[in-house]
C-alpha positions in Angstrom: -86.0 27.8 -127.8 -83.3 30.5 -128.0 -81.6 33.1 -125.3 -83.0 35.9 -124.5 -81.3 37.7 -126.9 -81.4 34.7 -129.2 -84.4 33.7 -132.2 -87.0 31.6 -131.6 -86.5 28.2 -132.8 -90.2 27.5 -133.6 -93.7 28.7 -133.9 -95.6 26.0 -131.9 -94.8 23.8 -128.6 -94.4 21.0 -130.6 -91.1 22.4 -132.9 -92.8 22.3 -136.3 -92.7 24.8 -139.5 -95.1 27.5 -139.8 -97.3 25.5 -142.4 -97.4 22.8 -139.6 -98.4 25.9 -137.0 -101.0 26.9 -139.4 -103.0 23.6 -138.8 -102.1 23.2 -135.4 -103.7 26.8 -134.3 -106.6 26.9 -136.9 -109.5 26.3 -134.9 -108.3 28.9 -132.3 -107.3 31.2 -135.2 -111.1 30.8 -136.8 -112.2 31.4 -133.1 -109.6 34.5 -132.5 -110.3 36.7 -135.6 -113.2 38.8 -134.2 -110.5 41.5 -132.9 -111.2 42.6 -129.4 -110.4 46.1 -130.1 -108.4 48.5 -132.2 -105.2 47.9 -133.7 -102.5 50.4 -133.8 -99.7 50.5 -136.7 -97.1 53.0 -135.6 -93.8 54.0 -137.4 -91.0 55.6 -135.5 -88.0 57.4 -137.3 -84.8 57.7 -135.9 -81.3 58.9 -136.0 -79.2 57.4 -133.3 -79.5 53.3 -133.4 -78.7 53.5 -129.5 -81.8 56.2 -128.7 -83.6 53.8 -131.2 -83.1 50.8 -129.3 -83.6 52.4 -125.9 -87.3 53.2 -127.0 -87.6 49.4 -128.2 -86.5 48.2 -125.1 -89.2 50.7 -123.3 -92.0 49.5 -126.0 -90.9 45.6 -125.1 -91.1 45.8 -121.4 -93.7 48.1 -120.8 -95.7 45.1 -123.1 -94.2 42.2 -121.3 -95.0 44.3 -117.8 -98.5 44.9 -118.8 -98.8 41.1 -119.1 -99.2 41.1 -122.5 -97.2 39.0 -124.8 -94.1 40.7 -127.4 -93.4 39.7 -131.0 -90.4 40.7 -132.3 -89.3 40.3 -135.7 -86.1 41.9 -135.5 -82.2 41.8 -137.0 -79.4 40.5 -134.4 -77.6 43.4 -133.5 -81.0 44.9 -131.8 -82.6 41.8 -130.5 -79.6 41.6 -128.7 -79.4 45.1 -127.4 -83.1 44.9 -126.2 -82.5 42.2 -124.6 -79.8 43.4 -122.4 -81.5 46.9 -122.1 -84.4 44.9 -120.4 -82.9 42.5 -118.3 -80.6 45.3 -116.8 -84.2 46.9 -115.6 -85.5 43.4 -113.7 -87.1 41.6 -116.4 -86.4 38.1 -117.1 -86.5 37.6 -120.6 -86.0 33.9 -120.4 -89.0 33.5 -118.5 -91.1 35.3 -121.0 -89.9 33.6 -123.6 -90.7 29.7 -121.2 -94.5 31.4 -121.3 -94.6 31.9 -124.7 -95.1 35.8 -124.2 -91.8 36.9 -126.1 -91.4 35.2 -129.4 -88.0 36.5 -130.8 -87.5 36.0 -134.9 -84.9 36.9 -137.0 -86.1 39.8 -139.1 -83.7 38.2 -142.5 -85.0 34.9 -142.5 -88.4 35.4 -141.5 -88.6 37.8 -144.4 -86.9 35.2 -146.8 -90.1 33.0 -146.0 -92.5 34.7 -147.5 -91.0 36.5 -150.0 -91.3 35.5 -154.0 -89.3 37.0 -156.9 -88.5 40.0 -154.6 -91.9 40.7 -153.9 -94.2 40.0 -150.5 -96.5 37.3 -151.5 -100.0 37.6 -149.4 -100.6 33.9 -148.9 -97.2 33.3 -147.7 -97.1 36.2 -145.5 -100.0 35.3 -143.5 -99.0 31.7 -143.5 -95.9 32.7 -141.5 -96.9 35.4 -139.4 -100.5 34.5 -138.2 -99.6 31.5 -136.1 -97.2 33.6 -134.5 -99.6 36.1 -133.6 -101.7 33.4 -132.2 -99.3 31.4 -130.0 -98.7 35.0 -128.3 -102.5 35.7 -128.0 -103.0 32.6 -126.2 -99.8 33.0 -124.0 -101.2 36.8 -123.1 -102.1 36.9 -119.4 -104.7 39.7 -119.8 -106.5 38.2 -122.7 -107.9 42.0 -123.6 -104.6 43.6 -124.2 -103.4 43.9 -128.0 -100.4 41.7 -128.8 -97.2 44.5 -129.0 -94.9 43.3 -132.2 -92.0 45.1 -133.3 -91.3 44.3 -137.2 -87.8 45.2 -139.0 -88.7 43.5 -142.2 -89.5 46.9 -143.9 -86.6 48.6 -143.4 -84.7 45.5 -144.7 -86.4 45.8 -148.0 -85.9 49.3 -147.6 -81.8 49.2 -147.1 -81.9 46.7 -150.4 -83.7 48.8 -152.6 -87.2 47.5 -152.4 -89.1 50.5 -151.8 -92.4 49.4 -153.7 -92.1 45.7 -151.8 -91.4 47.6 -148.4 -94.6 49.3 -148.4 -96.7 46.4 -149.9 -95.5 44.8 -147.0 -96.7 47.7 -144.6 -100.3 47.4 -146.8 -100.2 43.5 -145.7 -99.8 44.1 -142.1 -102.7 46.5 -142.4 -104.8 43.8 -143.5 -103.5 41.7 -141.1 -104.7 43.9 -138.5 -108.2 43.8 -139.6 -108.1 40.4 -138.4 -106.4 40.4 -135.2 -105.9 42.9 -132.4 -102.1 43.9 -132.0 -99.9 47.2 -131.4 -97.2 47.1 -134.3 -94.5 49.4 -134.5 -92.1 49.8 -137.4 -88.9 51.5 -137.6 -86.8 53.0 -140.4 -83.7 55.1 -139.7 -84.0 58.6 -141.2 -81.2 58.4 -143.3 -83.2 56.1 -145.6 -84.9 58.9 -147.1 -81.9 61.1 -147.5 -81.9 60.4 -151.6 -83.5 62.7 -154.2 -86.8 61.7 -154.8 -88.0 59.9 -151.7 -89.8 62.7 -150.1 -93.1 61.4 -151.7 -91.9 57.6 -150.6 -91.7 59.1 -147.2 -95.1 60.3 -147.4 -96.4 57.2 -148.6 -95.0 54.8 -145.8 -96.2 57.7 -143.2 -99.7 57.2 -145.2 -99.3 53.4 -143.9 -99.2 54.7 -140.4 -101.7 55.5 -138.0 -98.8 57.4 -135.8 -95.7 58.7 -136.7 -93.3 58.9 -134.2 -90.8 61.6 -135.2 -86.9 61.4 -134.7 -85.2 62.3 -131.3 -83.9 65.3 -132.0 -88.3 66.2 -131.8 -89.1 63.5 -129.3 -86.5 64.6 -126.7 -87.3 68.3 -126.2 -88.6 69.2 -122.8 -91.8 71.1 -123.3 -94.4 72.2 -125.8 -92.3 75.6 -126.5 -89.4 73.9 -127.7 -91.0 71.9 -130.3 -93.1 74.2 -131.5 -89.9 76.5 -131.9 -88.4 73.2 -133.4 -91.1 72.8 -135.8 -90.9 76.8 -136.9 -86.9 76.0 -137.6 -87.4 72.8 -139.5 -90.5 74.9 -141.2 -87.8 77.8 -142.0 -85.0 75.2 -143.2 -87.5 73.7 -145.4 -88.1 77.2 -147.1 -84.9 77.9 -147.2 -84.0 74.3 -148.5 -87.0 74.7 -151.2 -85.2 78.1 -152.2 -82.1 76.8 -152.5 -83.6 73.7 -154.8 -84.9 76.4 -156.8 -82.3 78.4 -157.3 -80.5 75.5 -158.7 -83.0 73.9 -160.6 -83.0 77.3 -162.2 -79.1 77.3 -162.4 -79.4 73.9 -164.0 -82.2 75.1 -166.5 -79.7 77.7 -167.3 -77.0 75.4 -167.6 -79.0 73.1 -170.0 -80.1 76.0 -172.1 -75.9 76.8 -172.5 -75.2 73.5 -173.1 -78.1 73.5 -175.8 -76.9 76.8 -177.2 -73.2 75.3 -177.4 -73.9 72.2 -178.9 -75.9 74.0 -181.6 -73.1 76.0 -181.9 -70.6 73.3 -182.5 -73.2 71.8 -184.6 -73.2 75.2 -187.0 -69.2 74.9 -186.7 -69.4 71.3 -187.8 -71.2 71.8 -191.2 -69.3 75.0 -191.8 -66.3 72.9 -191.8 -67.9 70.1 -193.8 -69.4 72.0 -196.5 -66.5 74.0 -197.4 -64.8 72.8 -200.2 -61.1 73.3 -198.6 -59.3 70.8 -197.3 -59.1 71.6 -193.7 -57.1 69.8 -191.0 -55.9 70.3 -187.3 -52.8 69.5 -186.3 -51.0 69.3 -182.5 -48.6 71.7 -181.4 -46.0 69.5 -183.3 -47.4 69.4 -186.6 -49.0 66.1 -186.6 -52.4 65.5 -188.4 -55.5 65.4 -186.1 -58.5 65.8 -188.1 -58.7 65.6 -192.0 -62.7 67.3 -193.0 -64.5 65.0 -195.0 -64.1 67.7 -198.2 -60.6 67.9 -197.7 -60.3 63.6 -198.0 -62.7 64.0 -200.9 -60.3 66.4 -202.7 -57.2 64.4 -201.7 -59.0 61.0 -202.8 -58.5 59.4 -199.6 -60.7 56.8 -198.6 -58.9 55.8 -195.7 -57.8 58.8 -193.1 -56.7 56.5 -190.5 -53.2 55.9 -191.8 -52.3 59.7 -192.0 -53.8 60.9 -188.5 -50.9 60.9 -186.4 -48.2 61.6 -188.9 -46.1 65.0 -189.5 -48.2 67.1 -191.9 -44.9 68.5 -193.4 -44.1 65.0 -194.7 -46.8 65.3 -197.0 -44.8 67.5 -199.3 -42.4 67.4 -202.2 -39.1 67.4 -200.7 -38.5 70.8 -202.7 -41.8 72.6 -201.1 -41.0 71.0 -197.5 -38.4 74.1 -196.1 -41.3 76.4 -197.2 -44.3 74.2 -195.2 -41.7 74.2 -192.5 -41.1 77.8 -192.3 -45.2 78.1 -192.6 -45.5 75.9 -189.8 -43.0 77.4 -187.6 -44.8 80.8 -188.2 -48.3 79.3 -187.0 -46.6 77.7 -183.6 -45.1 81.1 -183.0 -48.8 82.7 -183.1 -48.5 84.7 -186.5 -50.3 83.2 -189.8 -48.2 80.8 -192.3 -48.8 80.8 -195.6 -47.3 79.1 -199.4 -48.1 77.4 -202.3 -46.8 74.0 -203.0 -48.0 70.9 -205.7 -48.9 67.8 -204.1 -50.5 65.0 -206.0 -53.7 63.1 -204.7 -53.7 59.6 -202.9 -54.3 58.4 -206.6 -51.3 60.6 -208.2 -53.8 63.4 -209.4 -51.7 66.8 -209.5 -52.9 69.4 -208.0 -51.6 72.5 -206.6 -52.4 73.9 -203.4 -52.7 77.3 -201.6 -52.0 76.9 -197.9 -52.7 78.8 -194.4 -52.0 77.5 -191.0 -53.6 79.9 -188.2 -52.9 78.8 -184.4 -56.0 77.7 -182.5 -56.2 79.2 -178.9 -57.6 77.6 -175.7 -59.5 79.7 -173.0 -56.4 80.8 -171.5 -54.9 82.5 -174.5 -52.4 79.4 -175.0 -51.7 77.9 -178.4 -54.1 74.9 -178.1 -53.9 73.2 -182.1 -53.0 74.3 -185.3 -55.5 74.3 -188.3 -54.1 74.2 -191.5 -56.9 75.1 -194.9 -55.3 74.3 -198.3 -57.6 75.5 -200.8 -57.4 73.3 -204.5 -55.6 76.4 -206.9 -55.7 73.5 -209.5 -57.8 75.2 -212.1 -56.6 78.4 -211.2 -53.2 77.7 -212.3 -54.5 76.2 -215.3 -55.8 79.0 -216.5 -52.9 81.5 -215.8 -51.0 79.0 -217.4 -53.2 79.2 -220.1 -53.1 83.1 -219.9 -49.5 83.1 -219.9 -49.2 80.8 -222.9 -51.7 82.7 -225.0 -49.6 85.8 -224.4 -46.8 84.3 -225.2 -48.3 83.4 -228.3 -49.4 86.9 -229.1 -46.0 88.7 -228.7 -44.5 85.7 -231.2 -47.1 86.6 -233.8 -46.2 90.8 -232.9 -42.5 89.7 -233.3 -43.2 87.5 -236.5 -45.4 90.3 -238.0 -42.8 93.5 -237.3 -40.0 90.7 -238.7 -42.4 90.0 -241.5 -43.0 93.8 -242.3 -39.7 94.6 -241.9 -38.3 92.0 -244.3 -41.1 92.6 -246.8 -40.4 96.4 -247.2 -36.9 95.4 -248.9 -38.0 93.0 -250.2 -41.4 94.1 -252.3 -38.8 97.4 -253.5 -36.1 95.0 -254.4 -38.8 93.1 -256.0 -40.4 95.7 -258.2 -36.7 96.9 -259.3 -35.9 93.3 -260.8 -39.5 93.4 -262.7 -39.0 97.0 -263.9 -35.2 95.6 -265.0 -37.0 92.3 -266.6 -39.0 94.7 -268.8 -37.3 97.5 -269.5 -35.8 97.5 -273.3 -32.2 97.8 -273.8 -31.1 95.9 -270.6 -31.6 92.3 -272.2 -28.3 91.3 -270.9 -29.3 91.0 -267.3 -32.8 89.3 -267.7 -31.5 85.5 -267.6 -29.7 86.6 -264.4 -32.9 87.8 -262.8 -34.9 84.7 -262.5 -33.1 82.9 -259.8 -33.2 85.7 -257.6 -37.1 86.5 -258.6 -38.0 82.3 -258.1 -36.4 83.1 -254.4 -38.3 86.0 -253.3 -41.5 84.2 -254.5 -40.5 81.7 -251.9 -40.5 84.0 -249.1 -43.8 83.9 -247.8 -44.2 80.1 -247.9 -40.8 80.1 -245.7 -42.7 83.4 -243.4 -46.0 81.0 -242.9 -44.0 77.7 -242.1 -42.2 79.7 -239.5 -44.5 81.5 -237.4 -46.2 77.7 -237.3 -43.1 76.5 -235.9 -43.0 78.9 -233.0 -46.7 78.8 -232.3 -46.4 75.0 -231.8 -43.0 75.4 -230.1 -45.2 78.1 -227.6 -48.1 75.7 -227.5 -46.3 72.9 -226.2 -43.3 73.6 -223.8 -43.8 74.0 -219.9 -46.4 72.5 -217.7 -48.3 73.8 -214.9 -47.3 70.6 -213.1 -43.7 70.1 -214.1 -43.2 67.8 -210.9 -46.6 66.7 -208.8 -44.9 63.0 -207.1 -45.5 63.8 -203.9 -48.5 61.9 -202.6 -51.2 61.9 -199.4 
């Protein structure tokens, strides 16, 4: 056997294991199963460890002083603390240990003997605990007195987060109390129940006990008046706490509502961006590309936008357009609206024209956080404008040619008439031969005029281009 504050090395006089002890004491256990009286299962909640050790020492000293036996299943620190206090009161624990009336076991090692996969096994629990109770019963001086037992194993399980296993162990103790007469005390630090959601578990722990001992802040009060006042104070605090919890829950509900509304707003904004045909880009304050919308990637025929992220947006434009792009970027960086039109081919080389607008995006404190560049494809508009300009040029050329033809046709018509009269009038035969050559040239003029107009039209339709130089690519 160990010293007063140590652990008992055996469960029976022969020093065998728990299973062997069960066989040794089996006849006596069968004889002792009818309880001599009702058992008591109490739980103590404490705030200060030293106060708890004082109460536990009184529990042990009272049992030993009355001639009863005591079984202590506790941690090493608590076993030592109880031994020091009881010995200081003049009770020699070594005598009680030798008499078998004080059985001291380590809570952690005892618990490990009947835990299976993190759960207390009923059969193993009985095989470990029953021989200890029977040994203590046989050593009791007052045979009718119940055994005093203290168990700290449930507190160890609770500290490990195995709350359901701890409650199951409390239930096993209750089942064992129907077979043996003992007074069992369990103990939990009140800090074990400080987490959110532990109120229901706390009530379940209390339900498994016949008697609940509140913390020392209540038990230390001197009279009933002070205790009733404390109860009232606790009720008021509980009411205040409930109100605070209700207010907190309302704040959480409102925050969730705002977050949901914000999420929907962000989704809506994302859908707006994704449904726009424009190429929308987000630039950092230095003008580097951070984001490009999916429609913009399709418009620029970009399959992987990754290589373009982090690059300067101005560098994507052709050299002659970069000064205007730099100017628009600088204006947006200063808080204004930058805009320009430029030509830029897609990644696959398709020439396109763009109308660009750059605006600053402000943070909550009004500072420029990012820049938004929106590029609209105006290629078809440019082509329509070029087609209109070509049509206007053709119309002007036609009007010019018609004017020229009219101005030339009038005098030529007069000359033709005079030649005809000269050729058909009698008395001037000597000039008829001379008039044949001019007459042939005059008849060739309509053909020359038609060819000239066709040449002008062909020249105007083929000269010029909507995209004279779109070599810049994304």
